[in-house]
VEXDREN-2710 file (C-alpha; in Angstrom, 1 decimal):
% VEXDREN-2710
k/r/px/py/pz
1/MET/0.0/0.0/0.0
2/VAL/1.3/3.4/-0.9
3/THR/1.7/5.9/1.9
4/ARG/0.2/9.2/0.8
5/VAL/2.1/12.3/2.1
6/ASN/0.6/15.8/1.9
7/GLY/1.6/19.2/2.9
8/PHE/5.4/19.5/2.7
9/SER/5.4/21.2/-0.7
10/GLY/2.1/23.0/-0.1
11/ILE/0.6/21.0/-3.0
12/ASP/-2.9/19.5/-2.6
13/VAL/-2.0/16.0/-3.8
14/ASP/-5.5/14.5/-3.7
15/THR/-6.9/17.3/-5.8
16/MET/-4.0/17.0/-8.3
17/VAL/-4.5/13.2/-8.6
18/LYS/-8.3/13.6/-8.9
19/ASN/-7.9/16.1/-11.8
20/LEU/-5.4/13.9/-13.5
21/MET/-7.7/10.8/-13.2
22/THR/-10.7/12.7/-14.5
23/ALA/-9.1/12.9/-17.9
24/LYS/-8.1/9.3/-17.7
25/ARG/-11.6/8.2/-16.8
26/ILE/-13.2/9.7/-20.0
27/PRO/-12.9/6.4/-22.0
28/LEU/-14.4/4.4/-19.1
29/ASP/-17.3/6.8/-18.9
30/LYS/-18.0/6.3/-22.6
31/LEU/-17.8/2.6/-22.1
32/TYR/-20.4/2.8/-19.2
33/GLN/-22.6/5.0/-21.4
34/GLN/-22.4/2.5/-24.3
35/LYS/-23.3/-0.4/-21.9
36/GLN/-26.2/1.6/-20.5
37/THR/-27.5/2.4/-24.0
38/LEU/-27.4/-1.3/-24.8
39/GLU/-29.2/-2.3/-21.6
40/TRP/-31.9/0.3/-22.4
41/THR/-32.2/-1.0/-25.9
42/ARG/-32.6/-4.6/-24.7
43/ASP/-35.3/-3.5/-22.2
44/SER/-37.2/-1.7/-25.0
45/TYR/-37.0/-4.9/-27.1
46/ARG/-38.4/-6.9/-24.2
47/GLU/-41.4/-4.6/-23.9
48/ILE/-42.1/-5.1/-27.6
49/ASN/-41.6/-8.9/-27.1
50/SER/-44.1/-8.9/-24.3
51/LYS/-46.7/-7.1/-26.4
52/LEU/-46.1/-9.5/-29.3
53/VAL/-46.5/-12.6/-27.1
54/ASP/-49.6/-11.2/-25.6
55/PHE/-51.2/-10.4/-29.0
56/ARG/-50.3/-13.9/-30.3
57/ASN/-51.2/-16.0/-27.3
58/ASN/-53.9/-14.2/-25.4
59/LYS/-55.6/-12.5/-28.3
60/LEU/-55.2/-14.4/-31.6
61/VAL/-55.0/-17.9/-30.2
62/ASP/-56.9/-18.0/-26.9
63/LYS/-59.5/-15.2/-27.4
64/TYR/-60.2/-14.7/-31.1
65/GLY/-59.1/-18.0/-32.4
66/LYS/-61.6/-20.1/-30.4
67/GLY/-64.5/-21.5/-32.4
68/ALA/-67.1/-19.8/-30.1
69/ALA/-65.5/-16.4/-30.7
70/LEU/-67.2/-16.0/-34.1
71/ASN/-70.3/-17.9/-33.3
72/THR/-73.5/-16.2/-34.6
73/GLN/-75.9/-18.7/-33.3
74/LYS/-77.5/-18.9/-29.9
75/ALA/-79.3/-21.9/-28.3
76/VAL/-82.3/-21.1/-26.2
77/VAL/-83.4/-23.7/-23.7
78/SER/-86.9/-23.9/-22.3
79/GLY/-88.9/-26.5/-20.3
80/ASN/-86.7/-28.5/-18.0
81/THR/-83.8/-26.0/-18.1
82/ASP/-81.9/-27.7/-15.2
83/ALA/-81.5/-30.9/-17.2
84/LEU/-79.0/-29.8/-19.7
85/LYS/-76.9/-26.9/-21.1
86/ALA/-76.9/-26.1/-24.8
87/GLU/-74.4/-24.1/-26.8
88/ALA/-74.9/-23.4/-30.5
89/GLY/-71.8/-23.6/-32.7
90/ALA/-71.1/-21.8/-36.0
91/THR/-72.6/-24.8/-37.9
92/ALA/-75.9/-24.9/-36.0
93/ASN/-78.6/-25.4/-38.6
94/GLY/-81.6/-24.0/-36.7
95/ILE/-83.5/-27.3/-36.3
96/ASP/-85.7/-27.2/-33.2
97/MET/-85.0/-30.1/-30.8
98/THR/-86.7/-31.8/-27.9
99/VAL/-84.5/-33.8/-25.5
100/SER/-85.3/-36.5/-23.0
101/ILE/-82.7/-37.9/-20.7
102/THR/-83.1/-41.3/-19.1
103/GLN/-79.5/-41.7/-17.7
104/ILE/-76.5/-39.6/-16.9
105/ALA/-73.0/-40.9/-17.6
106/THR/-71.0/-41.6/-14.5
107/LYS/-67.5/-42.7/-13.5
108/LYS/-66.5/-45.9/-11.9
109/THR/-65.4/-45.3/-8.3
110/VAL/-63.8/-47.2/-5.4
111/GLU/-64.6/-45.8/-2.0
112/THR/-63.1/-46.9/1.3
113/ARG/-65.2/-47.3/4.4
114/GLY/-63.6/-44.4/6.2
115/SER/-63.1/-43.7/9.9
116/SER/-65.2/-43.0/13.0
117/ASN/-62.5/-40.5/14.0
118/PRO/-61.4/-38.8/10.7
119/VAL/-58.4/-36.5/10.5
120/ALA/-57.5/-33.5/8.4
121/SER/-55.7/-34.0/5.1
122/THR/-52.5/-32.4/6.6
123/LYS/-52.1/-35.4/8.9
124/THR/-49.9/-38.4/8.0
125/LEU/-50.6/-42.0/7.3
126/ALA/-49.0/-42.8/10.6
127/ASP/-51.7/-40.7/12.3
128/ILE/-54.4/-42.8/10.7
129/LYS/-52.6/-46.0/11.8
130/ILE/-52.6/-44.7/15.4
131/ILE/-56.3/-44.2/15.2
132/ASN/-56.9/-47.6/13.7
133/THR/-54.7/-49.5/16.2
134/ASN/-55.1/-47.4/19.3
135/PRO/-51.6/-47.9/20.8
136/THR/-50.9/-47.4/24.5
137/ALA/-49.4/-44.2/25.9
138/ALA/-46.1/-46.1/26.5
139/GLN/-45.9/-47.1/22.9
140/LEU/-46.5/-43.6/21.7
141/ALA/-43.7/-42.4/24.0
142/ASP/-41.4/-45.1/22.6
143/ALA/-39.1/-43.5/19.9
144/GLU/-38.4/-46.8/18.2
145/TYR/-42.1/-47.6/18.0
146/MET/-42.8/-44.2/16.4
147/LYS/-39.9/-44.6/14.0
148/THR/-41.5/-47.9/12.8
149/LEU/-44.9/-46.2/12.3
150/ASN/-43.3/-43.4/10.3
151/THR/-41.2/-45.6/8.1
152/GLU/-43.8/-48.3/7.5
153/PRO/-44.5/-48.5/3.7
154/TYR/-48.0/-48.5/2.2
155/LYS/-48.5/-50.1/-1.2
156/PHE/-50.8/-48.8/-3.8
157/THR/-51.4/-50.2/-7.3
158/ILE/-54.2/-49.2/-9.6
159/ASN/-54.8/-49.8/-13.3
160/GLY/-51.5/-51.6/-13.5
161/VAL/-49.6/-48.6/-12.2
162/SER/-47.6/-49.2/-9.0
163/PHE/-46.7/-46.1/-7.0
164/THR/-43.0/-47.0/-6.3
165/ASP/-39.7/-45.4/-6.8
166/SER/-36.8/-46.5/-9.0
167/LYS/-35.8/-49.1/-6.4
168/GLY/-39.2/-50.6/-6.2
169/ASP/-40.0/-49.1/-2.8
170/SER/-43.4/-47.6/-2.1
171/LEU/-43.8/-43.8/-2.5
172/PHE/-46.0/-43.7/0.6
173/THR/-44.8/-44.3/4.1
174/GLY/-46.2/-43.4/7.5
175/ALA/-44.5/-40.0/7.3
176/THR/-46.4/-39.1/4.1
177/SER/-49.3/-36.7/4.5
178/ILE/-52.8/-37.5/3.2
179/ALA/-52.6/-34.4/1.0
180/THR/-49.4/-35.7/-0.6
181/VAL/-50.9/-39.1/-1.2
182/VAL/-53.8/-37.5/-3.1
183/SER/-51.6/-35.1/-5.1
184/THR/-49.2/-37.9/-6.0
185/ILE/-52.0/-40.2/-7.3
186/ASN/-53.6/-37.3/-9.2
187/GLY/-50.3/-36.3/-10.7
188/ASN/-49.7/-39.7/-12.4
189/SER/-51.3/-39.6/-15.8
190/LYS/-50.8/-43.3/-16.5
191/ALA/-53.0/-44.3/-13.6
192/ASN/-55.9/-42.4/-15.2
193/VAL/-57.7/-41.9/-11.9
194/THR/-58.6/-39.0/-9.6
195/ALA/-58.2/-39.3/-5.8
196/LYS/-60.2/-37.4/-3.2
197/TYR/-60.1/-37.5/0.6
198/ASP/-63.2/-36.6/2.6
199/GLU/-62.1/-35.0/6.0
200/ILE/-65.7/-35.5/7.3
201/THR/-65.9/-39.2/6.8
202/GLY/-62.3/-40.2/6.5
203/LYS/-62.9/-41.9/3.2
204/LEU/-60.4/-42.1/0.3
205/ILE/-62.3/-42.1/-3.0
206/ILE/-60.7/-43.1/-6.3
207/SER/-62.6/-42.3/-9.5
208/ALA/-61.8/-43.0/-13.1
209/LYS/-61.0/-39.9/-15.0
210/ASP/-63.3/-40.9/-17.8
211/SER/-67.0/-41.6/-17.4
212/GLY/-68.9/-44.4/-19.1
213/LYS/-69.7/-48.1/-18.9
214/ILE/-66.8/-50.7/-18.9
215/ASN/-66.6/-52.9/-22.0
216/THR/-67.9/-56.2/-20.5
217/THR/-66.7/-58.2/-23.5
218/THR/-63.1/-57.3/-23.2
219/GLY/-63.0/-56.3/-19.6
220/SER/-61.3/-53.0/-20.5
221/GLY/-62.1/-49.4/-21.0
222/LYS/-60.9/-45.9/-20.1
223/ALA/-63.4/-45.8/-17.2
224/GLU/-62.0/-49.0/-15.7
225/ILE/-60.4/-49.1/-12.2
226/VAL/-58.4/-52.2/-11.3
227/ALA/-57.0/-52.3/-7.8
228/THR/-54.8/-55.2/-6.7
229/ASP/-55.6/-57.3/-3.6
230/ASP/-52.4/-56.1/-2.0
231/ASN/-53.3/-52.4/-1.4
232/SER/-52.3/-51.6/2.1
233/LEU/-52.9/-47.9/1.4
234/LEU/-56.6/-48.4/0.7
235/ASP/-56.9/-50.7/3.7
236/LEU/-55.6/-47.9/6.0
237/PHE/-58.7/-45.8/5.2
238/ASN/-61.0/-48.7/6.1
239/GLN/-61.2/-48.4/9.9
240/LYS/-65.0/-49.1/9.9
241/TYR/-64.5/-52.3/7.9
242/ASN/-61.4/-53.3/10.0
243/SER/-63.4/-52.9/13.2
244/GLY/-66.3/-54.9/11.8
245/THR/-68.8/-52.1/11.7
246/ASP/-69.2/-52.4/7.9
247/PRO/-69.8/-55.6/6.0
248/SER/-67.8/-54.9/2.8
249/LYS/-64.3/-53.8/2.3
250/TYR/-64.9/-51.2/-0.4
251/VAL/-67.9/-49.6/-2.0
252/THR/-67.5/-50.0/-5.8
253/THR/-69.7/-48.1/-8.2
254/ASP/-69.5/-49.0/-11.8
255/GLY/-69.5/-46.3/-14.4
256/GLN/-72.4/-46.0/-16.8
257/ASP/-73.2/-44.5/-20.2
258/SER/-75.6/-41.6/-20.8
259/TYR/-78.9/-42.2/-22.6
260/ALA/-80.7/-39.3/-24.3
261/TYR/-83.5/-39.1/-26.9
262/VAL/-83.3/-36.1/-29.3
263/ASN/-86.5/-35.8/-31.4
264/GLY/-87.1/-39.4/-30.6
265/LYS/-83.6/-40.7/-31.7
266/GLN/-81.5/-42.5/-29.0
267/TYR/-78.0/-41.1/-28.3
268/THR/-75.8/-43.2/-26.0
269/GLN/-72.1/-42.6/-25.2
270/ALA/-69.6/-42.7/-22.3
271/SER/-69.8/-38.9/-21.8
272/ASN/-72.5/-36.4/-21.0
273/THR/-71.5/-34.0/-23.8
274/PHE/-72.2/-34.5/-27.5
275/THR/-73.2/-32.4/-30.5
276/VAL/-76.4/-32.6/-32.6
277/ASN/-77.4/-30.3/-35.4
278/GLY/-74.4/-28.0/-34.6
279/VAL/-75.6/-27.6/-30.9
280/GLN/-73.4/-29.0/-28.1
281/LEU/-75.5/-30.6/-25.5
282/THR/-74.2/-31.2/-21.9
283/LEU/-76.5/-33.5/-19.9
284/GLN/-76.8/-32.6/-16.3
285/LYS/-79.7/-34.7/-14.9
286/LYS/-82.5/-37.0/-15.9
287/THR/-85.7/-35.7/-17.3
288/VAL/-87.5/-38.9/-16.3
289/ASP/-86.9/-41.6/-13.7
290/GLN/-87.5/-45.1/-15.2
291/ALA/-86.1/-48.6/-14.6
292/ASP/-84.8/-49.1/-18.2
293/PRO/-82.8/-46.2/-19.6
294/THR/-82.5/-47.9/-23.0
295/VAL/-86.2/-47.4/-23.7
296/ALA/-87.6/-44.1/-24.9
297/PRO/-89.8/-42.5/-22.2
298/THR/-93.6/-42.5/-22.7
299/THR/-94.9/-41.2/-19.4
300/GLY/-93.7/-39.0/-16.6
301/ASP/-91.2/-37.1/-18.7
302/THR/-90.4/-33.4/-18.5
303/PRO/-88.3/-32.9/-21.7
304/VAL/-86.1/-30.0/-22.7
305/SER/-86.9/-27.8/-25.7
306/ILE/-84.1/-26.2/-27.7
307/THR/-84.4/-23.5/-30.4
308/THR/-81.6/-21.8/-32.3
309/THR/-81.7/-18.1/-33.0
310/SER/-79.3/-15.7/-34.8
311/ASP/-77.1/-13.6/-32.5
312/THR/-74.3/-11.7/-34.1
313/GLU/-73.2/-9.8/-31.0
314/THR/-70.4/-12.2/-30.0
315/ALA/-68.9/-12.3/-33.5
316/MET/-69.2/-8.5/-33.7
317/GLN/-67.3/-8.0/-30.5
318/THR/-64.6/-10.4/-31.5
319/ILE/-63.9/-8.7/-34.8
320/LYS/-64.2/-5.3/-33.3
321/GLY/-61.8/-6.3/-30.5
322/PHE/-59.4/-7.8/-33.1
323/VAL/-59.3/-4.6/-35.1
324/GLU/-58.6/-2.5/-32.0
325/ASP/-55.8/-4.8/-30.8
326/TYR/-54.3/-5.1/-34.2
327/ASN/-54.2/-1.3/-34.6
328/THR/-52.8/-0.8/-31.1
329/LEU/-49.9/-3.2/-31.8
330/LEU/-49.3/-1.7/-35.2
331/GLY/-49.3/1.8/-33.6
332/LEU/-46.7/0.8/-31.0
333/LEU/-44.4/-0.7/-33.6
334/ASN/-44.7/2.4/-35.8
335/THR/-44.0/4.6/-32.9
336/LYS/-40.8/2.8/-32.0
337/VAL/-39.4/2.7/-35.5
338/ASP/-40.3/6.4/-36.2
339/GLU/-39.3/7.7/-32.7
340/ALA/-37.0/10.7/-32.7
341/LYS/-33.4/10.0/-31.8
342/TYR/-31.3/12.6/-29.9
343/ARG/-27.7/11.7/-30.6
344/ASP/-26.4/14.5/-28.4
345/PHE/-28.1/13.1/-25.3
346/ALA/-25.9/10.2/-24.0
347/PRO/-26.7/8.5/-20.7
348/LEU/-25.6/10.6/-17.8
349/THR/-22.6/9.6/-15.6
350/ASP/-22.9/9.6/-11.9
351/GLU/-20.7/12.7/-11.7
352/GLN/-22.9/14.6/-14.2
353/LYS/-26.0/13.7/-12.2
354/THR/-24.6/15.3/-9.0
355/ALA/-24.6/18.6/-10.7
356/MET/-28.2/18.4/-12.0
357/LYS/-31.7/18.7/-10.6
358/ASP/-33.9/15.6/-10.5
359/THR/-36.3/17.0/-13.2
360/ASP/-33.4/17.9/-15.4
361/ILE/-32.0/14.3/-15.0
362/ALA/-35.5/12.9/-15.9
363/ASN/-35.8/15.1/-19.0
364/TRP/-32.3/14.3/-20.2
365/THR/-32.8/10.5/-19.6
366/GLU/-36.1/10.6/-21.5
367/LYS/-34.3/12.0/-24.6
368/ALA/-31.4/9.6/-24.1
369/LYS/-33.8/6.7/-24.3
370/SER/-35.8/8.0/-27.2
371/GLY/-35.2/6.5/-30.6
372/LEU/-33.3/3.4/-29.4
373/LEU/-35.3/1.2/-31.9
374/LYS/-35.6/3.8/-34.6
375/ASN/-35.7/2.1/-38.1
376/ASP/-35.0/-1.2/-36.3
377/ASP/-34.9/-4.0/-38.9
378/ILE/-36.7/-6.6/-36.8
379/LEU/-39.6/-4.3/-36.1
380/ARG/-39.8/-3.0/-39.6
381/SER/-39.9/-6.6/-40.8
382/ALA/-42.7/-7.4/-38.3
383/LEU/-44.8/-4.4/-39.6
384/THR/-44.3/-5.5/-43.2
385/GLN/-45.3/-9.1/-42.6
386/MET/-48.4/-8.1/-40.5
387/ARG/-49.5/-5.7/-43.2
388/SER/-49.0/-8.4/-45.9
389/VAL/-51.4/-10.7/-44.2
390/ILE/-54.1/-8.0/-44.2
391/SER/-53.4/-6.8/-47.7
392/SER/-53.6/-10.3/-49.1
393/GLU/-57.2/-10.6/-47.9
394/VAL/-58.2/-7.0/-48.6
395/VAL/-61.2/-8.0/-50.8
396/LYS/-62.7/-10.5/-48.4
397/LEU/-62.1/-8.2/-45.5
398/GLY/-63.8/-5.4/-47.4
399/ASN/-66.9/-7.6/-47.7
400/LEU/-67.0/-7.6/-43.9
401/GLY/-66.6/-3.9/-43.6
402/ILE/-62.8/-3.9/-42.9
403/THR/-60.8/-1.6/-45.1
404/MET/-57.3/-0.1/-45.0
405/GLY/-56.9/3.3/-43.3
406/ALA/-55.5/6.5/-44.8
407/TYR/-52.0/6.3/-46.4
408/ASN/-50.4/8.0/-43.4
409/SER/-52.1/5.7/-40.8
410/GLY/-49.2/3.3/-40.8
411/GLY/-51.2/0.3/-42.1
412/LYS/-54.0/0.5/-39.6
413/ILE/-57.4/-0.9/-40.6
414/VAL/-60.9/0.7/-40.3
415/LEU/-64.1/-1.2/-39.4
416/ASP/-67.6/-0.3/-40.6
417/GLU/-69.8/-2.0/-38.0
418/THR/-73.0/-1.6/-40.1
419/VAL/-71.5/-3.5/-43.0
420/LEU/-70.0/-6.1/-40.7
421/LYS/-73.4/-6.8/-38.9
422/LYS/-75.1/-7.2/-42.2
423/ALA/-72.4/-9.6/-43.5
424/LEU/-72.6/-11.7/-40.3
425/THR/-76.4/-11.9/-40.6
426/ASP/-76.3/-12.8/-44.3
427/ASN/-73.5/-15.3/-44.3
428/PRO/-71.6/-15.8/-41.0
429/GLN/-69.5/-18.6/-42.3
430/ASN/-67.6/-16.2/-44.5
431/ALA/-66.2/-14.5/-41.4
432/VAL/-65.3/-17.9/-39.8
433/ASP/-63.5/-19.1/-42.9
434/LEU/-61.6/-15.8/-43.3
435/PHE/-60.5/-15.3/-39.8
436/GLN/-60.3/-18.8/-38.3
437/GLY/-59.7/-20.8/-41.5
438/THR/-61.4/-23.7/-43.3
439/GLY/-60.9/-27.4/-43.1
440/SER/-60.0/-29.7/-40.2
441/GLU/-56.7/-28.0/-39.5
442/SER/-58.0/-24.4/-39.8
443/THR/-54.6/-22.9/-40.0
444/ASN/-55.2/-20.8/-43.1
445/GLY/-57.2/-18.0/-41.4
446/VAL/-56.1/-14.4/-40.8
447/PHE/-55.6/-15.1/-37.1
448/ASP/-53.3/-18.0/-37.6
449/LYS/-51.4/-16.3/-40.4
450/LEU/-50.7/-13.3/-38.1
451/ALA/-49.7/-15.6/-35.3
452/ASP/-47.2/-17.3/-37.6
453/LYS/-45.7/-14.0/-38.7
454/ILE/-45.4/-12.8/-35.1
455/THR/-43.7/-16.1/-34.2
456/LEU/-41.0/-15.4/-36.8
457/THR/-40.5/-11.9/-35.2
458/LEU/-40.2/-13.5/-31.8
459/ASP/-37.6/-16.0/-33.1
460/SER/-35.5/-13.0/-34.3
461/LEU/-35.8/-11.3/-30.9
462/VAL/-34.8/-14.5/-29.1
463/LYS/-31.5/-14.6/-31.1
464/ARG/-30.7/-11.0/-30.8
465/VAL/-32.1/-10.0/-27.4
466/GLY/-32.5/-13.3/-25.5
467/THR/-36.2/-12.8/-24.7
468/SER/-38.8/-15.5/-24.2
469/LYS/-41.1/-16.5/-27.1
470/TYR/-43.8/-17.6/-24.6
471/SER/-43.8/-15.2/-21.6
472/THR/-45.1/-11.7/-21.2
473/ASP/-43.2/-11.3/-17.9
474/LEU/-40.9/-8.3/-18.0
475/THR/-38.7/-9.8/-15.3
476/VAL/-37.8/-13.0/-17.0
477/SER/-34.0/-13.4/-17.4
478/TYR/-32.5/-12.9/-20.8
479/LYS/-30.9/-15.9/-22.5
480/GLU/-27.1/-15.7/-22.2
481/GLU/-26.4/-17.0/-25.7
482/SER/-28.1/-14.1/-27.4
483/VAL/-26.1/-11.5/-29.3
484/MET/-26.9/-8.7/-26.9
485/SER/-26.0/-10.8/-23.8
486/LYS/-22.7/-11.6/-25.3
487/LYS/-22.1/-7.9/-26.1
488/LEU/-22.9/-7.0/-22.5
489/LYS/-20.4/-9.6/-21.2
490/GLU/-17.8/-8.0/-23.5
491/TYR/-18.6/-4.6/-22.0
492/ASN/-18.3/-5.9/-18.5
493/SER/-15.0/-7.5/-19.3
494/ARG/-13.6/-4.3/-20.8
495/ILE/-14.9/-2.2/-17.9
496/SER/-13.3/-4.6/-15.4
497/THR/-9.9/-4.4/-17.2
498/MET/-10.1/-0.6/-17.5
499/LEU/-11.0/-0.2/-13.8
500/THR/-7.9/-2.3/-12.9
501/ASN/-5.7/-0.1/-15.2
502/LEU/-7.1/3.1/-13.8
503/GLU/-6.4/1.9/-10.2
504/ASN/-2.8/1.1/-11.2
505/VAL/-2.4/4.6/-12.8
506/GLU/-3.9/6.3/-9.7
507/THR/-1.5/4.3/-7.5
508/ARG/1.4/5.3/-9.7
509/TYR/0.5/9.0/-9.4
510/TYR/0.4/8.8/-5.6
511/LYS/3.7/7.1/-5.6
512/GLN/5.2/9.8/-7.7
513/PHE/3.8/12.6/-5.6
514/THR/4.9/10.8/-2.4
515/ALA/8.4/10.5/-3.8
516/MET/8.4/14.2/-4.7
517/GLU/7.2/15.2/-1.2
518/THR/9.8/13.0/0.4
519/ALA/12.6/14.5/-1.7
520/MET/11.5/18.1/-1.0
521/ASN/11.2/17.3/2.7
522/ARG/14.8/15.9/2.6
523/LEU/16.0/19.0/0.7
524/GLN/14.3/21.3/3.2
525/SER/16.0/19.5/6.1
526/GLN/19.4/19.7/4.5
527/SER/19.0/23.4/3.8
528/SER/17.9/24.1/7.3
529/SER/20.9/22.2/8.7
530/LEU/23.4/24.0/6.4
531/PHE/21.8/27.4/7.2
532/SER/22.2/26.7/11.0
533/THR/25.9/25.8/10.5
534/VAL/26.7/28.9/8.5
535/SER/24.9/31.2/11.0
END
């Protein structure tokens, strides 16, 4: 460490070194400013990325791309309105229907007998074992006994799926909570079942994920539940059976198909949802209670009546919302590529900020951030591709009341709601085909074409900026392999090297001034000694 000496020569060494270092720090300040500009640019890109992902995922795909979004039909239910729900699709043909329901589809379930002293789902399997076996106080105080309870394995196999680890050991032990047991079973897609625990009765209920009757010929089916005899987990939830208070081990309820009669025709399937005449029917309860569901009802029936009417409001709002969202995104991109750039306003250094007011700093920074994406190639390409999708369908869009805006509008589109409403009333399928596409794949509509173009833009942003193609979160970390991330690493490396060099220069300056002060002090001492000798 260099000893700093001040005062002998009357020179303010610290001030001298500081002034000398100010000039030396100019290249470092410029490096910091370049790094700050790059970080601001990257953040601006991320904001754009977020808007693009939102428009593609939340608008084009999830909101406007759904079949119901352009539906111009409405199903009106009368009569026994609690028995079913009806939703008219775009292909609804307007046929009036009367529906009778003789049986609702159900799922096969296996239900344990439960407990006289049920516990909360936060309790462990060992807690249930204690209730079932009623150990003595001495046993409960015995650490070895409790260790055995907590480590005891509980086997569970269903639909051929054994809940074991890679070593073949059970996933469930006495230390496992009931809630964990339930979530583990539900998290296994191969088991194809859903588990529930009733804290009121202490019952564990296992249900098939799919409803419907099991195929009695083959003994198989998605609704099947096959539990092995060696299922100590299920046995644990059977205190009433184990104590002899219930005659059977489990309560098993077979799944059954639904039976409905639409305008006299029988419809039977494993689920409660099916489509007739373009109307999706969801059965909720029987309209008649009779012994044989396979026979059309003749007496005691309270059927449901369904009529289909034209309702363009949903489709109107969808298209109107799309036009607004499209124009908003286009406006944002145009603003960024046309934004004024103030080249004389570089990011402020810390020293510059100390000499300025907060309002002046804010105004300066605003100008320094302006125009970071001016004439950006990625954004300009996005604008061109989005406009190309619209311009390629300009005639069909015009038939729906959607036209290009003024030449200086930046490619925005204009909607005539009167023309659109008439078009939707006269031929709603034209709008569906145009926006959502035709055929089974339905990928040739305007919504999907725009989504594809935006995906290309997002791909470019991922490579350059390191943003996410799927998230709108502005706090998601940037990918390190992107061009900008690598550039920032380079800046950090150069800054680190320059800081080390500046520190060495500053140390050298202090050494030189210290040497000068020491020499002058020695000279002063010699002069004083010589003067005293002469005098």
